[in-house]
PASEBA-1860 file (N, C-alpha, C; in nm, 3 decimals):
! residues 314
1> MSEFGIQS> 0.086/-0.118/0.000/0.000/0.000/0.000/0.089/0.123/0.000 ~ 0.085/0.202/-0.105/0.179/0.314/-0.114/0.106/0.445/-0.141 ~ 0.175/0.552/-0.102/0.132/0.689/-0.128/-0.005/0.722/-0.069 ~ -0.032/0.671/0.050/-0.149/0.717/0.124/-0.099/0.820/0.225 ~ -0.185/0.912/0.265/-0.140/1.011/0.362/-0.249/1.109/0.397 ~ -0.215/1.202/0.480/-0.307/1.306/0.524/-0.223/1.428/0.565 ~ -0.271/1.545/0.536/-0.193/1.666/0.561/-0.198/1.711/0.707 ~ -0.097/1.789/0.743/-0.099/1.864/0.870/-0.015/1.989/0.853
9> FPAVKTVK> -0.029/2.080/0.949/0.056/2.198/0.952/0.186/2.166/1.024 ~ 0.292/2.241/0.997/0.417/2.221/1.069/0.411/2.281/1.209 ~ 0.519/2.265/1.283/0.527/2.317/1.419/0.515/2.469/1.419 ~ 0.469/2.523/1.531/0.452/2.668/1.540/0.585/2.741/1.520 ~ 0.695/2.682/1.565/0.826/2.746/1.544/0.857/2.756/1.395 ~ 0.815/2.657/1.318/0.835/2.660/1.174/0.744/2.765/1.110 ~ 0.619/2.772/1.154/0.525/2.872/1.101/0.576/3.013/1.129 ~ 0.635/3.033/1.245/0.687/3.166/1.279/0.800/3.209/1.186
17> SFTLPEDR> 0.865/3.114/1.120/0.976/3.148/1.031/0.929/3.217/0.903 ~ 0.800/3.203/0.868/0.753/3.266/0.743/0.630/3.354/0.764 ~ 0.594/3.381/0.890/0.478/3.466/0.916/0.510/3.578/1.013 ~ 0.429/3.681/1.009/0.422/3.782/1.113/0.304/3.745/1.202 ~ 0.298/3.801/1.322/0.185/3.766/1.411/0.048/3.779/1.345 ~ 0.030/3.882/1.263/-0.101/3.904/1.201/-0.134/3.801/1.092 ~ -0.033/3.722/1.051/-0.055/3.620/0.948/-0.098/3.486/1.007 ~ -0.096/3.473/1.139/-0.113/3.341/1.200/-0.260/3.304/1.216
25> NIFSYVME> -0.319/3.285/1.101/-0.454/3.235/1.084/-0.448/3.147/0.959 ~ -0.500/3.025/0.965/-0.475/2.933/0.852/-0.537/2.981/0.722 ~ -0.629/3.078/0.728/-0.689/3.131/0.605/-0.632/3.267/0.566 ~ -0.523/3.308/0.629/-0.456/3.432/0.589/-0.389/3.411/0.452 ~ -0.354/3.523/0.387/-0.289/3.514/0.257/-0.159/3.435/0.266 ~ -0.079/3.464/0.367/0.051/3.397/0.380/0.033/3.248/0.407 ~ -0.055/3.213/0.501/-0.075/3.071/0.533/-0.132/2.995/0.412 ~ -0.224/3.058/0.338/-0.277/2.990/0.221/-0.172/2.980/0.110
33> SHQKNGTG> -0.077/3.072/0.107/0.033/3.063/0.010/0.125/2.945/0.042 ~ 0.123/2.902/0.167/0.204/2.788/0.210/0.117/2.662/0.223 ~ 0.012/2.657/0.141/-0.075/2.539/0.133/-0.108/2.521/-0.016 ~ -0.047/2.420/-0.077/-0.061/2.404/-0.222/-0.168/2.303/-0.263 ~ -0.242/2.253/-0.165/-0.359/2.171/-0.196/-0.480/2.265/-0.191 ~ -0.552/2.276/-0.301/-0.660/2.374/-0.311/-0.765/2.364/-0.203 ~ -0.792/2.243/-0.153/-0.890/2.227/-0.046/-0.825/2.165/0.079 ~ -0.693/2.185/0.092/-0.618/2.122/0.201/-0.662/2.166/0.339
41> NEKILYYI> -0.674/2.298/0.358/-0.711/2.348/0.491/-0.850/2.303/0.531 ~ -0.941/2.300/0.432/-1.076/2.254/0.462/-1.077/2.107/0.504 ~ -0.996/2.025/0.439/-0.988/1.883/0.476/-0.933/1.867/0.617 ~ -0.829/1.945/0.649/-0.771/1.938/0.784/-0.877/1.974/0.888 ~ -0.950/2.082/0.863/-1.054/2.123/0.958/-1.164/2.019/0.970 ~ -1.198/1.954/0.859/-1.301/1.851/0.863/-1.261/1.738/0.957 ~ -1.138/1.690/0.943/-1.095/1.577/1.025/-1.074/1.617/1.171 ~ -1.030/1.740/1.194/-1.022/1.789/1.331/-1.162/1.789/1.393
49> GENFKYPK> -1.259/1.843/1.319/-1.396/1.849/1.369/-1.458/1.713/1.391 ~ -1.418/1.614/1.311/-1.469/1.478/1.329/-1.417/1.414/1.457 ~ -1.299/1.455/1.501/-1.233/1.384/1.610/-1.214/1.464/1.739 ~ -1.195/1.595/1.727/-1.159/1.675/1.844/-1.252/1.795/1.861 ~ -1.253/1.849/1.982/-1.324/1.973/2.005/-1.254/2.087/1.932 ~ -1.329/2.194/1.909/-1.275/2.306/1.831/-1.154/2.366/1.903 ~ -1.038/2.372/1.838/-0.918/2.426/1.904/-0.937/2.571/1.946 ~ -0.883/2.604/2.063/-0.910/2.736/2.122/-0.822/2.847/2.064
57> DFNSLLYA> -0.711/2.813/1.999/-0.623/2.915/1.945/-0.540/2.858/1.830 ~ -0.459/2.942/1.769/-0.381/2.905/1.651/-0.286/2.789/1.681 ~ -0.212/2.797/1.793/-0.118/2.691/1.828/-0.189/2.558/1.847 ~ -0.305/2.561/1.911/-0.381/2.438/1.934/-0.430/2.378/1.802 ~ -0.464/2.465/1.707/-0.508/2.417/1.576/-0.394/2.347/1.502 ~ -0.273/2.403/1.508/-0.158/2.338/1.445/-0.133/2.201/1.507 ~ -0.138/2.196/1.638/-0.116/2.072/1.712/-0.223/1.968/1.679 ~ -0.350/2.010/1.676/-0.459/1.918/1.644/-0.446/1.864/1.502
65> SQLIQAEG> -0.397/1.947/1.410/-0.378/1.900/1.272/-0.273/1.788/1.268 ~ -0.171/1.800/1.350/-0.069/1.694/1.354/-0.124/1.567/1.417 ~ -0.217/1.581/1.510/-0.276/1.462/1.572/-0.360/1.383/1.473 ~ -0.440/1.453/1.390/-0.523/1.379/1.295/-0.436/1.313/1.187 ~ -0.324/1.375/1.153/-0.232/1.312/1.059/-0.171/1.186/1.121 ~ -0.123/1.198/1.244/-0.062/1.083/1.312/-0.161/0.969/1.329 ~ -0.284/1.002/1.370/-0.385/0.899/1.391/-0.430/0.837/1.259 ~ -0.439/0.917/1.154/-0.475/0.862/1.024/-0.375/0.761/0.974
73> LRCGVEHW> -0.246/0.796/0.982/-0.142/0.703/0.937/-0.138/0.579/1.026 ~ -0.148/0.599/1.157/-0.145/0.486/1.250/-0.257/0.387/1.221 ~ -0.377/0.440/1.204/-0.494/0.355/1.179/-0.472/0.268/1.055 ~ -0.420/0.330/0.949/-0.397/0.256/0.826/-0.289/0.150/0.840 ~ -0.173/0.189/0.890/-0.060/0.097/0.897/-0.089/-0.020/0.991 ~ -0.149/0.008/1.107/-0.180/-0.102/1.198/-0.278/-0.201/1.134 ~ -0.376/-0.149/1.061/-0.472/-0.236/0.993/-0.401/-0.325/0.891 ~ -0.314/-0.264/0.810/-0.247/-0.342/0.706/-0.149/-0.443/0.767
81> RRNRGRCM> -0.088/-0.409/0.878/0.003/-0.505/0.942/-0.076/-0.622/1.002 ~ -0.196/-0.595/1.053/-0.279/-0.706/1.102/-0.324/-0.797/0.988 ~ -0.323/-0.746/0.865/-0.363/-0.823/0.748/-0.242/-0.866/0.665 ~ -0.135/-0.901/0.736/-0.014/-0.948/0.668/-0.048/-1.071/0.584 ~ 0.002/-1.070/0.461/-0.033/-1.175/0.367/-0.117/-1.116/0.255 ~ -0.221/-1.044/0.294/-0.297/-0.967/0.196/-0.222/-0.839/0.162 ~ -0.163/-0.776/0.263/-0.081/-0.655/0.243/0.059/-0.685/0.294 ~ 0.159/-0.665/0.211/0.297/-0.701/0.247/0.387/-0.580/0.266
89> GTIYWQLN> 0.326/-0.462/0.284/0.409/-0.345/0.310/0.331/-0.217/0.291 ~ 0.380/-0.111/0.353/0.315/0.020/0.342/0.421/0.129/0.328 ~ 0.392/0.226/0.245/0.477/0.345/0.229/0.385/0.466/0.231 ~ 0.398/0.549/0.333/0.311/0.668/0.336/0.377/0.784/0.263 ~ 0.294/0.876/0.217/0.339/0.999/0.152/0.316/1.113/0.251 ~ 0.421/1.180/0.304/0.557/1.175/0.256/0.652/1.193/0.374 ~ 0.782/1.182/0.350/0.877/1.194/0.460/0.902/1.339/0.501 ~ 0.947/1.424/0.407/0.990/1.559/0.447/0.951/1.663/0.343
97> DCWPVASW> 0.984/1.787/0.373/0.943/1.902/0.291/1.062/1.973/0.230 ~ 1.039/2.035/0.112/1.144/2.117/0.049/1.127/2.264/0.082 ~ 1.021/2.299/0.158/1.004/2.435/0.207/0.904/2.430/0.323 ~ 0.898/2.535/0.406/0.808/2.532/0.521/0.663/2.549/0.477 ~ 0.581/2.444/0.497/0.452/2.439/0.430/0.359/2.342/0.502 ~ 0.228/2.360/0.484/0.132/2.257/0.522/0.144/2.144/0.421 ~ 0.159/2.021/0.469/0.184/1.913/0.374/0.158/1.777/0.436 ~ 0.185/1.675/0.354/0.170/1.536/0.397/0.295/1.485/0.469
105> ASIDYFGR> 0.397/1.569/0.484/0.524/1.525/0.542/0.509/1.495/0.691 ~ 0.592/1.401/0.739/0.598/1.373/0.883/0.718/1.441/0.949 ~ 0.810/1.494/0.867/0.921/1.578/0.916/0.915/1.708/0.839 ~ 0.915/1.822/0.909/0.898/1.947/0.836/1.030/1.998/0.777 ~ 1.022/2.113/0.713/1.136/2.167/0.638/1.262/2.181/0.722 ~ 1.247/2.216/0.849/1.363/2.236/0.936/1.407/2.108/1.006 ~ 1.346/1.996/0.970/1.383/1.868/1.030/1.311/1.839/1.160 ~ 1.213/1.920/1.193/1.137/1.897/1.317/1.038/1.781/1.295
113> WKAAHYAA> 1.039/1.689/1.390/0.947/1.576/1.381/0.806/1.621/1.416 ~ 0.712/1.593/1.326/0.572/1.612/1.358/0.524/1.493/1.442 ~ 0.399/1.504/1.491/0.342/1.394/1.568/0.343/1.264/1.487 ~ 0.321/1.275/1.356/0.315/1.156/1.271/0.447/1.080/1.268 ~ 0.559/1.151/1.281/0.687/1.080/1.274/0.715/1.004/1.403 ~ 0.674/1.061/1.517/0.683/0.985/1.641/0.589/0.864/1.637 ~ 0.471/0.884/1.578/0.378/0.771/1.563/0.436/0.665/1.471 ~ 0.503/0.708/1.363/0.562/0.612/1.269/0.670/0.528/1.336
121> KRFFAPVL> 0.745/0.589/1.425/0.846/0.513/1.499/0.782/0.398/1.576 ~ 0.660/0.421/1.623/0.588/0.318/1.699/0.518/0.219/1.608 ~ 0.442/0.269/1.505/0.364/0.173/1.425/0.448/0.096/1.323 ~ 0.570/0.141/1.299/0.662/0.065/1.214/0.763/-0.015/1.296 ~ 0.743/-0.024/1.427/0.833/-0.104/1.511/0.832/-0.248/1.461 ~ 0.946/-0.317/1.465/0.952/-0.454/1.413/0.849/-0.548/1.475 ~ 0.823/-0.530/1.604/0.717/-0.607/1.670/0.615/-0.508/1.724 ~ 0.490/-0.524/1.683/0.385/-0.426/1.710/0.266/-0.490/1.780
129> ASACDEGT> 0.218/-0.427/1.885/0.088/-0.460/1.943/-0.012/-0.358/1.893 ~ -0.128/-0.404/1.846/-0.229/-0.311/1.794/-0.367/-0.360/1.830 ~ -0.463/-0.268/1.823/-0.601/-0.298/1.859/-0.692/-0.272/1.740 ~ -0.789/-0.361/1.722/-0.896/-0.340/1.625/-1.025/-0.333/1.704 ~ -1.090/-0.218/1.704/-1.208/-0.200/1.789/-1.331/-0.167/1.707 ~ -1.444/-0.219/1.752/-1.573/-0.189/1.692/-1.675/-0.186/1.804 ~ -1.726/-0.068/1.832/-1.817/-0.053/1.945/-1.743/-0.083/2.075 ~ -1.797/-0.178/2.151/-1.733/-0.216/2.278/-1.656/-0.347/2.265
137> NVTLHVSN> -1.631/-0.392/2.142/-1.550/-0.512/2.118/-1.412/-0.471/2.070 ~ -1.310/-0.533/2.127/-1.172/-0.502/2.091/-1.094/-0.632/2.075 ~ -1.023/-0.645/1.964/-0.927/-0.754/1.950/-0.787/-0.695/1.956 ~ -0.698/-0.762/2.028/-0.559/-0.720/2.040/-0.471/-0.818/1.963 ~ -0.380/-0.762/1.885/-0.297/-0.841/1.794/-0.150/-0.811/1.818 ~ -0.065/-0.906/1.780/0.079/-0.884/1.778/0.130/-0.920/1.639 ~ 0.203/-0.826/1.578/0.260/-0.845/1.444/0.411/-0.848/1.456 ~ 0.473/-0.952/1.403/0.618/-0.973/1.416/0.683/-0.971/1.278
145> EKREKFTG> 0.757/-0.864/1.249/0.827/-0.854/1.121/0.973/-0.898/1.132 ~ 1.010/-0.953/1.244/1.147/-1.004/1.259/1.160/-1.141/1.193 ~ 1.284/-1.179/1.167/1.310/-1.308/1.104/1.331/-1.419/1.206 ~ 1.299/-1.387/1.333/1.304/-1.490/1.435/1.179/-1.484/1.520 ~ 1.150/-1.592/1.588/1.032/-1.602/1.673/1.039/-1.497/1.784 ~ 0.924/-1.443/1.818/0.916/-1.343/1.925/0.847/-1.403/2.046 ~ 0.901/-1.374/2.164/0.842/-1.417/2.290/0.829/-1.296/2.382 ~ 0.712/-1.273/2.437/0.691/-1.160/2.526/0.561/-1.175/2.602
153> KLSWRLMT> 0.513/-1.065/2.659/0.389/-1.066/2.736/0.301/-0.949/2.692 ~ 0.176/-0.981/2.658/0.079/-0.878/2.621/-0.019/-0.861/2.736 ~ -0.035/-0.737/2.783/-0.126/-0.710/2.894/-0.222/-0.598/2.856 ~ -0.338/-0.596/2.922/-0.434/-0.489/2.899/-0.503/-0.452/3.029 ~ -0.549/-0.327/3.034/-0.624/-0.278/3.151/-0.738/-0.190/3.102 ~ -0.859/-0.223/3.145/-0.975/-0.138/3.121/-0.984/-0.042/3.239 ~ -0.986/0.091/3.210/-0.968/0.190/3.315/-1.066/0.305/3.304 ~ -1.094/0.369/3.417/-1.173/0.491/3.417/-1.085/0.609/3.379
161> NISNVIQN> -1.147/0.725/3.357/-1.069/0.842/3.316/-0.979/0.897/3.426 ~ -0.992/0.847/3.548/-0.894/0.882/3.653/-0.798/0.765/3.676 ~ -0.799/0.669/3.581/-0.705/0.556/3.578/-0.726/0.454/3.689 ~ -0.849/0.441/3.736/-0.883/0.328/3.822/-0.908/0.206/3.735 ~ -0.853/0.091/3.774/-0.864/-0.031/3.694/-0.999/-0.099/3.716 ~ -1.068/-0.128/3.606/-1.196/-0.200/3.611/-1.173/-0.349/3.588 ~ -1.095/-0.382/3.486/-1.058/-0.520/3.454/-0.918/-0.521/3.396 ~ -0.851/-0.633/3.405/-0.720/-0.645/3.343/-0.685/-0.791/3.321
169> DEMEVIID> -0.591/-0.815/3.232/-0.544/-0.950/3.205/-0.410/-0.941/3.133 ~ -0.341/-1.052/3.127/-0.214/-1.058/3.055/-0.193/-1.200/3.005 ~ -0.106/-1.212/2.904/-0.081/-1.343/2.845/0.059/-1.347/2.787 ~ 0.128/-1.457/2.812/0.256/-1.479/2.746/0.228/-1.513/2.600 ~ 0.302/-1.452/2.509/0.276/-1.473/2.366/0.403/-1.519/2.296 ~ 0.387/-1.609/2.201/0.494/-1.653/2.111/0.443/-1.634/1.969 ~ 0.511/-1.549/1.893/0.469/-1.516/1.757/0.578/-1.562/1.661 ~ 0.541/-1.644/1.564/0.639/-1.691/1.466/0.698/-1.574/1.389
177> ALSTREIF> 0.815/-1.596/1.332/0.879/-1.495/1.248/0.788/-1.458/1.131 ~ 0.792/-1.330/1.095/0.719/-1.280/0.978/0.573/-1.324/0.979 ~ 0.506/-1.295/1.092/0.365/-1.335/1.104/0.291/-1.240/1.197 ~ 0.159/-1.251/1.198/0.075/-1.171/1.286/-0.033/-1.261/1.344 ~ -0.078/-1.229/1.467/-0.175/-1.317/1.531/-0.264/-1.239/1.627 ~ -0.392/-1.274/1.631/-0.483/-1.220/1.731/-0.458/-1.290/1.864 ~ -0.446/-1.209/1.972/-0.416/-1.265/2.103/-0.538/-1.259/2.195 ~ -0.604/-1.145/2.202/-0.723/-1.129/2.287/-0.843/-1.088/2.201
185> NLDFSNIL> -0.959/-1.142/2.235/-1.085/-1.096/2.178/-1.173/-1.055/2.296 ~ -1.190/-0.924/2.314/-1.251/-0.870/2.435/-1.388/-0.811/2.405 ~ -1.485/-0.849/2.486/-1.621/-0.797/2.474/-1.658/-0.727/2.603 ~ -1.668/-0.594/2.596/-1.699/-0.514/2.715/-1.844/-0.465/2.716 ~ -1.931/-0.529/2.637/-2.068/-0.480/2.625/-2.144/-0.482/2.757 ~ -2.114/-0.578/2.844/-2.184/-0.584/2.973/-2.136/-0.475/3.069 ~ -2.008/-0.439/3.057/-1.951/-0.336/3.145/-1.982/-0.197/3.093 ~ -1.962/-0.176/2.965/-1.982/-0.044/2.904/-2.122/-0.038/2.842
193> NTKQKQRE> -2.223/-0.053/2.926/-2.360/-0.067/2.878/-2.438/0.064/2.873 ~ -2.369/0.177/2.897/-2.430/0.308/2.879/-2.332/0.399/2.807 ~ -2.385/0.502/2.742/-2.298/0.599/2.674/-2.207/0.670/2.774 ~ -2.259/0.696/2.892/-2.180/0.765/2.994/-2.057/0.682/3.030 ~ -2.075/0.552/3.050/-1.961/0.466/3.083/-1.862/0.461/2.967 ~ -1.911/0.458/2.845/-1.823/0.455/2.728/-1.742/0.585/2.717 ~ -1.800/0.695/2.761/-1.732/0.825/2.754/-1.629/0.843/2.864 ~ -1.631/0.758/2.965/-1.542/0.774/3.080/-1.446/0.657/3.098
201> TYLEFGLE> -1.437/0.570/2.998/-1.358/0.447/3.010/-1.267/0.432/2.890 ~ -1.147/0.382/2.913/-1.053/0.356/2.803/-0.980/0.225/2.829 ~ -0.922/0.172/2.723/-0.843/0.049/2.731/-0.697/0.083/2.703 ~ -0.610/0.036/2.790/-0.466/0.054/2.774/-0.404/-0.084/2.754 ~ -0.312/-0.097/2.658/-0.246/-0.226/2.638/-0.097/-0.204/2.611 ~ -0.018/-0.306/2.643/0.125/-0.295/2.623/0.189/-0.431/2.601 ~ 0.291/-0.434/2.520/0.367/-0.555/2.490/0.505/-0.541/2.554 ~ 0.540/-0.637/2.638/0.664/-0.629/2.716/0.759/-0.744/2.683
209> VGNNVISY> 0.886/-0.711/2.690/0.993/-0.811/2.690/1.077/-0.783/2.813 ~ 1.079/-0.880/2.904/1.141/-0.852/3.033/1.060/-0.745/3.104 ~ 1.124/-0.637/3.144/1.053/-0.525/3.208/1.038/-0.407/3.114 ~ 1.066/-0.426/2.986/1.062/-0.317/2.889/0.937/-0.326/2.803 ~ 0.860/-0.216/2.798/0.745/-0.207/2.709/0.795/-0.167/2.571 ~ 0.774/-0.256/2.473/0.827/-0.229/2.338/0.720/-0.179/2.243 ~ 0.593/-0.194/2.281/0.483/-0.145/2.198/0.362/-0.126/2.287 ~ 0.285/-0.021/2.261/0.172/0.009/2.348/0.066/0.088/2.271
217> GTVLFVKA> -0.052/0.098/2.331/-0.158/0.174/2.267/-0.276/0.196/2.360 ~ -0.371/0.274/2.311/-0.490/0.309/2.387/-0.611/0.301/2.296 ~ -0.722/0.255/2.351/-0.849/0.253/2.277/-0.951/0.335/2.354 ~ -1.015/0.430/2.284/-1.131/0.500/2.338/-1.255/0.437/2.276 ~ -1.366/0.437/2.349/-1.489/0.376/2.299/-1.585/0.479/2.240 ~ -1.542/0.603/2.237/-1.612/0.712/2.169/-1.507/0.798/2.100 ~ -1.550/0.889/2.015/-1.456/0.982/1.955/-1.390/1.065/2.066 ~ -1.266/1.105/2.042/-1.192/1.180/2.145/-1.267/1.305/2.189
225> KHFTLLDP> -1.341/1.369/2.098/-1.412/1.492/2.133/-1.526/1.465/2.231 ~ -1.572/1.341/2.240/-1.682/1.306/2.329/-1.633/1.237/2.456 ~ -1.504/1.207/2.464/-1.450/1.143/2.584/-1.438/1.247/2.696 ~ -1.471/1.205/2.817/-1.465/1.297/2.931/-1.324/1.305/2.985 ~ -1.245/1.392/2.925/-1.109/1.415/2.974/-1.113/1.506/3.096 ~ -1.039/1.470/3.198/-1.022/1.555/3.315/-0.887/1.624/3.305 ~ -0.869/1.730/3.381/-0.740/1.798/3.382/-0.635/1.700/3.434 ~ -0.540/1.658/3.350/-0.444/1.556/3.394/-0.338/1.608/3.490
233> QISTVVTE> -0.326/1.739/3.502/-0.226/1.799/3.592/-0.089/1.733/3.571 ~ -0.038/1.744/3.451/0.088/1.679/3.413/0.205/1.746/3.485 ~ 0.296/1.666/3.535/0.417/1.718/3.598/0.538/1.645/3.542 ~ 0.653/1.711/3.550/0.777/1.653/3.498/0.889/1.668/3.598 ~ 0.980/1.572/3.594/1.104/1.578/3.670/1.217/1.555/3.570 ~ 1.308/1.651/3.559/1.416/1.643/3.460/1.550/1.624/3.531 ~ 1.623/1.522/3.490/1.756/1.496/3.545/1.857/1.485/3.431 ~ 1.983/1.489/3.469/2.090/1.492/3.368/2.187/1.378/3.392
241> EKDKFIIE> 2.227/1.314/3.282/2.337/1.219/3.282/2.443/1.272/3.186 ~ 2.552/1.199/3.174/2.666/1.249/3.098/2.629/1.288/2.955 ~ 2.553/1.202/2.886/2.526/1.224/2.744/2.380/1.252/2.713 ~ 2.295/1.267/2.818/2.153/1.284/2.790/2.079/1.346/2.908 ~ 1.960/1.393/2.880/1.865/1.437/2.982/1.752/1.334/2.988 ~ 1.698/1.315/3.107/1.586/1.223/3.125/1.468/1.301/3.182 ~ 1.355/1.293/3.113/1.233/1.362/3.156/1.133/1.257/3.203 ~ 1.098/1.260/3.329/0.997/1.169/3.382/0.864/1.243/3.388
249> VSCKAFAR> 0.764/1.188/3.318/0.634/1.254/3.305/0.530/1.175/3.384 ~ 0.451/1.244/3.463/0.343/1.180/3.538/0.220/1.270/3.534 ~ 0.105/1.215/3.572/-0.018/1.291/3.569/-0.114/1.237/3.675 ~ -0.223/1.309/3.698/-0.318/1.271/3.802/-0.450/1.219/3.746 ~ -0.463/1.219/3.613/-0.577/1.159/3.543/-0.527/1.121/3.404 ~ -0.603/1.039/3.336/-0.563/0.996/3.201/-0.536/1.116/3.111 ~ -0.420/1.116/3.047/-0.380/1.224/2.958/-0.368/1.170/2.816 ~ -0.427/1.241/2.723/-0.428/1.200/2.582/-0.333/1.287/2.503
257> FIELDLEN> -0.243/1.225/2.429/-0.151/1.293/2.336/-0.065/1.399/2.406 ~ 0.013/1.358/2.503/0.107/1.449/2.568/0.218/1.485/2.470 ~ 0.242/1.615/2.457/0.351/1.663/2.371/0.456/1.734/2.455 ~ 0.581/1.700/2.431/0.695/1.767/2.491/0.760/1.854/2.384 ~ 0.801/1.973/2.420/0.868/2.062/2.326/0.957/2.157/2.405 ~ 1.045/2.226/2.334/1.129/2.328/2.394/1.093/2.462/2.332 ~ 1.092/2.565/2.413/1.043/2.695/2.368/1.126/2.754/2.255 ~ 1.258/2.753/2.269/1.344/2.818/2.170/1.443/2.724/2.103
265> ADALFSDN> 1.460/2.607/2.157/1.551/2.508/2.100/1.471/2.394/2.039 ~ 1.541/2.306/1.968/1.479/2.186/1.912/1.545/2.063/1.973 ~ 1.467/1.958/1.989/1.518/1.834/2.046/1.450/1.716/1.979 ~ 1.520/1.605/1.976/1.461/1.478/1.933/1.437/1.396/2.060 ~ 1.311/1.369/2.089/1.275/1.295/2.209/1.267/1.146/2.178 ~ 1.299/1.062/2.274/1.293/0.917/2.253/1.150/0.872/2.227 ~ 1.051/0.945/2.278/0.910/0.921/2.250/0.837/1.052/2.272 ~ 0.727/1.069/2.201/0.652/1.195/2.213/0.512/1.174/2.159
273> IFDLSATN> 0.421/1.262/2.195/0.280/1.254/2.156/0.225/1.118/2.200 ~ 0.225/1.096/2.329/0.185/0.967/2.385/0.073/0.985/2.488 ~ -0.001/0.878/2.510/-0.103/0.876/2.615/-0.038/0.829/2.745 ~ -0.097/0.870/2.857/-0.039/0.832/2.986/-0.149/0.815/3.090 ~ -0.145/0.703/3.161/-0.236/0.680/3.272/-0.178/0.738/3.400 ~ -0.267/0.769/3.492/-0.223/0.830/3.618/-0.141/0.733/3.703 ~ -0.149/0.604/3.672/-0.075/0.504/3.748/0.066/0.481/3.695 ~ 0.100/0.547/3.583/0.230/0.524/3.519/0.319/0.646/3.527
281> IKSVEVKK> 0.448/0.622/3.515/0.546/0.729/3.496/0.617/0.700/3.365 ~ 0.617/0.797/3.276/0.678/0.782/3.145/0.817/0.845/3.146 ~ 0.917/0.768/3.110/1.054/0.819/3.105/1.092/0.846/2.960 ~ 1.125/0.972/2.931/1.161/1.013/2.795/1.304/1.066/2.797 ~ 1.384/1.021/2.702/1.524/1.063/2.696/1.546/1.163/2.584 ~ 1.637/1.256/2.609/1.684/1.349/2.506/1.837/1.342/2.507 ~ 1.893/1.283/2.404/2.038/1.278/2.394/2.092/1.418/2.364 ~ 2.200/1.454/2.429/2.255/1.589/2.410/2.294/1.614/2.265
289> ENLSHDLT> 2.333/1.508/2.195/2.370/1.524/2.055/2.248/1.554/1.967 ~ 2.127/1.529/2.022/2.004/1.555/1.947/1.936/1.686/1.987 ~ 2.011/1.775/2.049/1.964/1.911/2.076/2.016/2.005/1.968 ~ 1.937/2.106/1.934/1.981/2.200/1.831/2.099/2.284/1.877 ~ 2.110/2.304/2.008/2.229/2.368/2.064/2.242/2.326/2.210 ~ 2.360/2.348/2.266/2.387/2.302/2.402/2.295/2.371/2.502 ~ 2.245/2.293/2.597/2.162/2.346/2.705/2.208/2.288/2.837 ~ 2.205/2.372/2.939/2.229/2.322/3.074/2.100/2.257/3.125
297> LDALRKQL> 2.112/2.185/3.235/1.994/2.124/3.295/1.891/2.230/3.331 ~ 1.936/2.339/3.389/1.844/2.445/3.429/1.777/2.509/3.307 ~ 1.854/2.529/3.200/1.798/2.589/3.079/1.694/2.498/3.016 ~ 1.720/2.368/3.014/1.624/2.275/2.956/1.494/2.274/3.038 ~ 1.508/2.274/3.170/1.389/2.278/3.256/1.305/2.401/3.228 ~ 1.371/2.516/3.210/1.298/2.641/3.188/1.232/2.644/3.050 ~ 1.295/2.578/2.952/1.241/2.580/2.815/1.134/2.474/2.791 ~ 1.128/2.373/2.876/1.039/2.261/2.852/0.892/2.303/2.853
305> IVHSLFDT> 0.821/2.265/2.748/0.677/2.290/2.735/0.607/2.155/2.731 ~ 0.505/2.140/2.812/0.430/2.014/2.816/0.281/2.046/2.809 ~ 0.212/1.982/2.717/0.066/1.998/2.712/0.005/1.872/2.653 ~ -0.128/1.865/2.654/-0.198/1.748/2.603/-0.327/1.792/2.536 ~ -0.405/1.697/2.489/-0.530/1.729/2.421/-0.622/1.814/2.509 ~ -0.620/1.791/2.638/-0.704/1.866/2.732/-0.681/2.016/2.722 ~ -0.560/2.056/2.686/-0.523/2.198/2.683/-0.561/2.267/2.553 ~ -0.622/2.193/2.457/-0.648/2.253/2.327/-0.783/2.321/2.316
313> YE> -0.868/2.307/2.416/-1.001/2.365/2.407/-1.040/2.430/2.539 ~ -1.145/2.510/2.534/-1.192/2.578/2.653/-1.325/2.519/2.701
END
């Protein structure tokens, strides 16, 4: 499956490189000059409206556009990987840009990773755990693109929006080389028997080898715009080692699509645009060689920006 994709806007730092403050509206002359698909902005707004609440400001709109791109690509690739044999590969359009622009790229003109590129790192992982959901039924699969047998543990937790566990299970899995297999077939119709419960409940799953989670995901039972997100009150603890910084992220309620960024510098994070339960601590690394310029520990702490889907609307 080749040349499928969906557009998004680049990072706000990239947009600032070709706009003045008065231009920062996606329908301004300058922004439309940097959109070469005649109905591109309208398509982006359509998919944002299908999935998310109306963004409260320009920065939130850029961020939401990257989320729909990342989710669109993820949905497609995970589906095709679960159908290995019928589909033997995927190539999305496109990798990068030749100028700062709204586009199908997952890396923008300045080399900044969009949400889609962090998602691609996960959905193109050699061994992938993925979910296929319909209503309150969810099947969990493991796809192994390695040339050797895979052995690990797949676990899941059905949780409330404050991350209280309703049900959970785990299973040791052995997946043959170059194959995919359904592991769990879950029916939550008796538990999620009202719309209110569906709006306040999510499924978290993860594939582990030893104590390391190598693939993970989240399932909502309603569109994200209808899910009852609470203020996650995200907090971070940043420490320094010889060649890297470590950012530990935690929250007090389920957080959807946490983004880490730096105000004036650029960084490549080991993971980004991720969901987080209140019961977990997410450790994200930034290698010093992957910073746009040298930063002290104190400078990185001051520049660090953290937000999630909850922060995009009023």
